[in-house]
Backbone as JSON, one array per atom type, in Angstrom:
{
  "sequence": "MAKIQFELSAKPSKAEKLAKGQSGFVPVAARWVIERSNAWVERCKSLVKNFERTLARSNAKLKLCFIRLMLKRLATA",
  "N": [[15.9, 14.78, 9.61], [14.79, 11.61, 8.69], [16.42, 9.26, 7.06], [14.8, 7.27, 4.17], [14.44, 3.85, 3.71], [14.64, 1.42, 1.31], [13.54, -1.58, 0.37], [14.02, -4.12, -2.03], [11.74, -6.11, -3.93], [12.05, -9.23, -5.15], [11.79, -10.68, -8.17], [9.92, -13.48, -9.23], [11.49, -15.79, -10.97], [10.94, -17.93, -13.88], [11.87, -20.7, -13.88], [11.55, -20.91, -10.93], [8.69, -20.34, -10.62], [8.0, -22.87, -11.92], [8.82, -24.76, -10.21], [7.09, -24.33, -8.33], [4.79, -24.99, -9.17], [3.36, -22.83, -10.63], [2.08, -20.47, -12.75], [1.97, -17.83, -15.19], [0.9, -14.58, -13.52], [2.32, -13.95, -10.67], [1.39, -12.65, -7.48], [4.02, -10.61, -5.9], [4.65, -10.67, -2.44], [5.47, -8.62, -0.9], [5.0, -6.38, -2.43], [2.45, -6.5, -3.04], [1.24, -5.91, -0.24], [1.73, -2.98, -0.21], [0.52, -2.3, -3.02], [-2.19, -2.99, -2.21], [-2.73, -1.21, -0.07], [-2.33, 1.28, -1.23], [-4.84, 1.52, -2.67], [-6.55, 1.29, -0.84], [-6.11, 3.93, 0.24], [-7.04, 5.57, -2.01], [-9.36, 5.55, -1.8], [-10.51, 7.54, -0.2], [-11.32, 10.35, -0.36], [-10.66, 13.24, -0.23], [-8.08, 12.75, -0.54], [-7.29, 12.22, -3.3], [-6.74, 14.15, -4.82], [-3.95, 16.24, -4.39], [-4.44, 18.99, -2.7], [-3.03, 20.37, -0.52], [-0.85, 22.69, 1.05], [1.35, 22.08, 2.58], [4.13, 19.57, 3.45], [3.81, 18.28, 6.0], [0.5, 18.71, 6.5], [-0.42, 17.29, 4.32], [0.67, 14.55, 5.23], [-0.73, 14.44, 7.61], [-3.46, 14.17, 6.67], [-3.26, 11.92, 5.45], [-2.84, 10.0, 7.47], [-5.21, 10.29, 8.93], [-6.9, 9.1, 7.21], [-6.03, 6.6, 7.29], [-6.43, 6.13, 10.23], [-9.55, 6.38, 9.96], [-9.9, 4.2, 8.35], [-9.15, 1.84, 10.04], [-10.8, 2.34, 12.23], [-13.26, 1.67, 11.19], [-13.0, -1.0, 10.51], [-12.48, -1.93, 13.12], [-14.97, -1.41, 14.31], [-16.96, -3.21, 13.12], [-15.91, -5.66, 13.67]],
  "CA": [[15.0, 13.65, 8.7], [14.88, 10.4, 8.67], [16.37, 8.34, 5.6], [14.1, 6.12, 3.69], [15.12, 2.61, 3.11], [13.83, 0.55, 0.34], [14.03, -2.88, -0.17], [13.45, -4.46, -3.6], [11.23, -7.43, -3.92], [12.69, -10.0, -6.36], [10.31, -10.91, -9.14], [10.32, -15.03, -9.2], [11.91, -16.71, -12.44], [10.39, -18.95, -14.62], [12.1, -21.92, -12.97], [10.78, -20.75, -9.52], [7.21, -20.66, -10.79], [7.48, -24.16, -12.55], [9.07, -25.55, -9.1], [5.94, -24.07, -7.31], [3.54, -25.5, -10.16], [2.43, -21.68, -10.87], [2.3, -20.08, -14.29], [1.38, -16.46, -15.11], [1.33, -13.55, -13.03], [2.03, -14.29, -9.41], [2.19, -11.75, -6.85], [4.83, -10.73, -4.65], [3.86, -10.5, -0.8], [5.86, -7.36, -0.31], [4.38, -5.5, -3.39], [0.85, -6.71, -2.69], [0.86, -5.02, 0.65], [1.71, -2.01, -1.11], [-0.62, -1.9, -3.78], [-3.46, -2.88, -1.32], [-2.64, 0.12, 0.86], [-2.82, 2.35, -2.04], [-6.25, 1.01, -3.31], [-7.42, 1.78, 0.36], [-5.87, 5.61, 0.34], [-7.67, 6.08, -2.91], [-10.99, 5.64, -1.26], [-10.38, 8.85, 0.81], [-11.88, 11.46, -1.23], [-9.93, 14.23, 0.09], [-6.84, 12.42, -1.3], [-7.35, 11.8, -4.5], [-5.9, 15.14, -5.35], [-3.14, 16.88, -3.58], [-4.6, 20.2, -2.2], [-2.4, 20.77, 0.91], [0.59, 23.25, 0.59], [2.52, 21.64, 3.24], [3.65, 18.17, 3.48], [2.76, 18.33, 7.23], [-0.69, 18.74, 6.21], [-0.6, 16.03, 3.62], [0.74, 13.41, 6.25], [-2.08, 14.08, 8.61], [-4.62, 13.75, 6.17], [-3.27, 10.49, 5.13], [-2.95, 9.32, 8.81], [-6.67, 10.28, 9.26], [-7.6, 8.23, 6.28], [-5.79, 5.12, 7.69], [-7.51, 5.98, 11.43], [-10.66, 6.02, 9.63], [-10.15, 2.89, 7.94], [-9.11, 1.35, 11.08], [-12.27, 2.58, 12.96], [-14.43, 1.28, 10.44], [-12.78, -2.55, 10.98], [-13.08, -2.36, 14.48], [-16.71, -1.35, 14.7], [-17.68, -4.46, 12.38], [-15.24, -6.82, 14.39]],
  "C": [[15.49, 12.53, 8.49], [15.38, 9.97, 7.35], [15.17, 7.15, 5.37], [14.92, 4.87, 3.4], [14.13, 1.91, 2.28], [14.3, -0.86, 0.01], [12.92, -3.75, -1.39], [12.96, -5.99, -3.38], [11.66, -8.21, -5.44], [11.37, -10.76, -7.22], [10.63, -12.41, -9.42], [10.47, -15.44, -10.59], [10.96, -17.43, -12.81], [10.49, -20.21, -14.07], [11.35, -22.13, -11.52], [9.26, -21.04, -9.47], [7.01, -22.32, -11.17], [7.64, -25.04, -11.25], [7.93, -25.73, -8.2], [4.77, -24.82, -8.17], [2.64, -24.1, -10.29], [2.93, -21.57, -12.19], [1.51, -18.83, -14.18], [1.8, -15.25, -14.07], [1.22, -14.19, -11.62], [2.65, -13.34, -8.6], [3.08, -11.66, -6.11], [4.3, -10.11, -3.47], [4.33, -9.11, -0.68], [5.12, -6.05, -1.2], [2.9, -5.59, -3.09], [0.48, -5.85, -1.63], [0.75, -3.46, 0.46], [0.73, -1.25, -1.88], [-2.15, -1.79, -3.04], [-3.55, -1.5, -0.48], [-2.71, 1.11, -0.26], [-3.98, 2.72, -2.61], [-6.85, 1.36, -2.06], [-7.49, 3.62, 0.45], [-6.74, 6.25, -0.86], [-9.15, 6.27, -2.65], [-11.34, 6.81, -0.78], [-10.67, 9.85, -0.22], [-10.98, 12.8, -1.34], [-8.14, 13.76, -0.1], [-6.43, 12.01, -2.56], [-6.67, 12.84, -5.39], [-5.18, 15.63, -4.58], [-3.23, 18.29, -3.4], [-3.77, 21.13, -1.3], [-0.93, 21.54, 0.32], [1.66, 23.03, 1.17], [2.84, 20.36, 3.21], [3.22, 17.45, 4.91], [1.48, 17.65, 7.21], [-0.95, 17.44, 5.46], [-0.64, 14.8, 4.5], [-0.29, 13.34, 6.84], [-3.2, 13.84, 7.93], [-4.26, 12.23, 5.78], [-3.14, 9.57, 6.56], [-4.39, 9.39, 9.32], [-7.24, 9.15, 8.45], [-7.41, 6.84, 6.96], [-6.41, 5.29, 9.01], [-8.7, 5.49, 10.86], [-11.18, 4.75, 8.87], [-10.14, 1.83, 8.91], [-10.4, 1.14, 11.94], [-13.25, 1.88, 12.63], [-14.38, -0.65, 10.73], [-13.16, -2.62, 12.16], [-14.37, -2.3, 15.04], [-17.63, -2.66, 14.2], [-17.18, -5.73, 13.18], [-16.14, -7.01, 15.55]]
}
């Protein structure tokens, strides 16, 4: 099995926000990508609840969901 490696995104400090002229909530780029991907997956009705018995089937459904998303985007382009 492959090991999963995580990279934590540092939260910007108040001083860094002030230096950039930002205040309040500032989205972190890496986290934003993950949250957006999770929102896309939630649109697939079959993935809302996990009814699959094996990890391989769940993984296959997840890949099919992203393939469908890519095909929709390519069809409109």
